[in-house]
N, C-alpha and C positions, 0 to 999 in steps of 0.2 A: 885595778878593777875593784868595783864596789862589792861589799857584802850586803845581801838583800834578804830581808825577812818578808815572806809573802803571807798575808792574812786573808783568808777567804772562807766562805761557807761551804760545807760539804755538798749542799744542793747545787753549787756552781762548779763542782769539781771537774766536770767534763770540759767546760770552757777554760777553767784555770789551768788545766793540764796542757792545753795548747799554748799557753803563755810561757810556761816554765822553760821549755827547751829554747825558745827564742831569747830569753834572758840569759840562759847558760851559754849560748853561742858567743855572747859578747863578754860576759863576766865570769865564765867558768862554772863547771858543775858544782864544785864545792862551795862556791860563793853565793849560790841561790838556794835558800832554805825554805821548805814548807813542811807541813806535818806528815807528809808521805815518808820523811826520812826517819821516822820513829822505828826503833827496833825493840824486840821483846825485853822487858825489864826496865825500860825507861820510866822514871817518874815524870810523866808527860808534862804536867803544868810547870814543874821546876825547870824542865828542859826548854819550854817555850819562853819563860822569863829570861833564862840564860841566853837564848838566841836573840831575843829583842835587845839585850845589852850588847851582844856581839855585833849586831848589824850596823851598817852605815846608813841604810835607808829602809824605812818601813813602808812596804808596798801594800796599800789597802785596796783589795779587790771588792768594790762596792756593788751590792745588789739589794733588792728588797729584803732578801733573807739575811744577808750578812750584816746589814746595819741594824737588824733587830735581834741578831744572835748574841746571847750573853757572852759567849766565848770571844767572838770577834770584837765586841765592845770592850771587853776586859783587855784584850791584846792592844787595842788602840789606846785605851786609857793608860796602859803601862808605857807605851811608846811616847805619849805626850808627857807623862810624869818625868821621864829621863831625857826629854828634849830631843828625841830622834826626829830627823826630817821625815815628813809624811808625803808620800806620792800616791794620791787617790786615783784609782782606775775604775771607771764606771762601765759596767757590763750591759746595762739596759737604759733605754731612753726615758725621758721624763725626769721631773724634779720633786714631785709630790711625795716620794718615798724617801728622799734624802733628808736626814736630820738637820735641824737648824745650824748646829755647830759645825757641820761638814759643808754646808752650802757656801761658806766663805772661802773654802779652799778651791784653788783651780784644779780641776780634775782632767784626766786624760780619757777620751772616749773610746771604748772598745765595744760599743753596742753592735757593730757590724762584724765583719770577718776579722779573725785574729791571724795576722800573717806578718811577714817581714816589713811591710809598708806601714800597717796600722800601729806597730809596736815602736816605730821610730821616735814619736814624741815622748814615749815613756822612757826610752833610753836616754834621750836628751835631758829629761828632767832628773833622772838618776845622776847623770854626769854633772849637771849643774849643782846638785846638792853636795856631791862628793868633792867638788872643787872648792867648796866653801870651807873655812876653818871650822873644826868641830866645836860644838858648844861646850863651854866650861862652866855653864850655870849649874847650880846645885839642883838635885831633883826637887820636884814640886812637893813631894812628901817623902818621908824616910821609909815608909812601908811599901813594899812592892804590891802590885794589884793581886788580891787573893783569887783563888780558884772560884769561879762563879758557881753559885748553888742554883741548879736548874731543876725545878720540880719534875717528877717523872711524868705527870699528867699535863705538862706544859702544852698549851694549844699550839698546833702547828699550822702555819700558813701554807696549805697544800698547793694553792695556785702559784705562790712564789717558788715552791720547790719543784713543781712539775709543770711550769707554765708552758715550756716548749712542747712537751708531750700533749698537753691539753689542747694547745692551739693546732698542732698537726692533726690530732684526732678530729677536732671540729671541722677543719678545712676538708679533711678526707671524707667526713660524713656529708658535707655540703656537696662536694663533687659527685659522690656516689648517688645522692638524691637527684641531682640534675640529670645525670646519665640515665637513671631509672625513669625519670619523668619523660625524657626524650623517647626512650624505647616504648613506653606506654602510649605516648602521643602518636608515634608512627604506626603502632599496631591498631589504634582506633580508626585511623583514616586510610588504612590500606584497603584496596578493592576486595570485596568478599569473594571467596572461592567456594564453588559448590561441587564437592567431590562426587555427587550422584548424577551430575549432568551427563546426559547421553550424547556422545559426539555425533555431530551432524554427518549423515551418510548421503552421498550423492549417487542416485541410482541412474544408470544409463540403460535405456531400452534398446535392445538389439533387434533390429528388424531383419528377418531372414530374406535373402534374395531368392526369388523363385523364377526359374526360367519359363518364360511364356512361349507357347507354341506359335510360330509364325509361318507364313508361306515362303519366307526367304530361306534358301539353302544354307546350311551351316558350312562355313569354309573349313576345308580339311586342315588338320594340324600338320605343319611342315615336319618332315622327317629327314634324317640325314641319309 
């Protein structure tokens, strides 16, 4: 079983969390590491560097946010420095947000549903890399990648972070607007109702029958 380091952006945590158990079903719980495994007291960047050295495969979960994240970029640079096999996983469609140096890598597409079927190409790629002899090349530099310095006021790409929520909100607003327009349209063309209209009453004239005097005798009423 391969030891896998998963690099991802916190803004993609919800989707990344669906991928982790699928990897652990095949490679075991202890062999798939992501930063959810931190416990109190860890020197977190030192632990990340140690885990990148430990892994057999560096799984890079790519998204517009992760490829611009200083932390994800530093993790990727460290994996490249020590010649770790890279398995890119693409969470969103399109290529305009993928950096030039990553476009040359064959990536696995997870822009749709994340399930047992969609994860199979990723598992094959991991197996393919672990079947190869480990690199004995010297690191590209002697110094591990330092902890990125991220300014407190670093501008955030809110659309990349909350793209799904924004899209769902927009679609919900459009649907609500259409429903409201239909209701208003039906109300405008409905036949008017006059609550003061007096119901039509049909009067029936009753003409009393009057017995007229005649010369004819009146027949007696039969009796028992």
